[in-house]
N, C-alpha and C positions, 0 to 999 in steps of 0.2 A: 921791937919796931925798929926800923933802919933810920940812919941819920937823914936820908932824903924824905922819909915820912914824917920825922920830927920837923924838918925845914917847911913841909908842906903844911903840917898842923899849925906851926908858928904863924905861917902867912894867912891861914885862914882865920885865925883868931884875930890878928890884927885887922883883916878885912872886915870880919863881923864887928868888932870895936868900931871901926870908922863909919860903918853904915848906921849903927847905933847912935853915933854921935850926929849924924844927920836927921835923926828922928825916925828913921826907918824900923819897921817891925820885922824881926827875923821870924819866918814861918818854920824853916826847918835847915839842917846842915847835912851834908853827905847823904843826900836823898838818891837811892839807887832804884833804877827800874830796868826793864828789859833792853833799853836802848843806851843806858849809861849811867852815869853819876851826875847829880847837881850839887855843886859844892855849897851853895847858899841860895835858898828861895826867900825872898823878902818883899815887903809892900813899901813903895816909895810913897811917903805921905807928904812930900814936899808940894812946891807951886810951880806952875809953868811959867812961861815968859810974861804972861798978862795977868798973872796973880791968882788964877784959878787953882784951887786945891785939887792935887792929884791922889788918885789911889790906883796905882799901877804896879801889877806884879812884876817883879824883876827877877830873873834868874842870873845869878852871879857866877862868873868862872874866875877862879883865883889862880894865879901863875906865880911862881917865885923863882928867880934866878939869882946868880952872883954876878956882879959887874965883870965885864970881860968875857963873857960867854958870847958865843957866835950871835945868838939872838937875844933880843930883850924879851922879858915876859910877855909882852903884848904881840910881839912879833912871832912867838912860838905857837900860835893858833893858826893852824891851816884849815883848808877846806873840809878835811875829814873830821877834824875836832868839831868845826862849826855844823857840820851835818849831825853829828852825835848830839851836840847840844841842843839843836833844833828839835830833833825827834825826842829826846829825853824830856825837853820842856813841854812839847805838845802832848805827851802822854801825862805828865804831871798836871798839866792844866785840865785835861779831860778827866783824869781821876779825881780832881778836886772841884769840878764843876765851875771853874773859873770863866766868867763870861765878859770880863773887862778887858782893858788894854794891858799888854804885857810887852816886855822886851827883855833882851839879853845884854848885860853889861859884862866887862871884864876888868878886873882889879888885878894889876901887877905890882908884885913887891920885888924891888931890886935891892940886894945886900951890896953894899959897898966894898967890903972887904971879905976875904975869906972868913967863912963862919966856923969859929972854933966852938963857940957855945951860944945858945940861943938866950938863956936867961940873961935878962937885963941888956939885951942886944938893941941899942938904939941906932945902929949904923945901917939903916934901911930907908928906902923911899917907896912911897905908894902912888901909883897911878891909877886913875879911874876914867875908863873910857865908856860912855853910855851908848846903848842901842847899836852894838857892833854890826848887826845885820840890816840896819836901816837902809833901804833903797836896793837891796839885793834881790835878785831873783833866784831864790834857792828852793829846791824841791827835795822831799825826802827820799 
């Protein structure tokens, strides 16, 4: 495994721990289909703004970068990646007969210093952006 893969795995593990801390149910990780890969599929069991309990499927894309890179983890998602995420998500939803609400979230992990070792590395920051395609007219 390459160092970049280790960094990606570290970021995905931190993202999964974060989602679990929110009370979310992780359905799967690194789910591959003909359109691409889904980093994390989960159920958001939180409440909406008026206190109604949710049960929403969330496809989570996890991105990791070192501080000082040209783009932040969240900025590194372009239209091609969004299209791939949407298509992979739709196939996942169809394959699992999901008929409820769903959305795509992005979790960005930024490492503040050059990463020399990942074990016991607490020098990172997590950002969570919900529903990144909200309001977009995106066609497959």
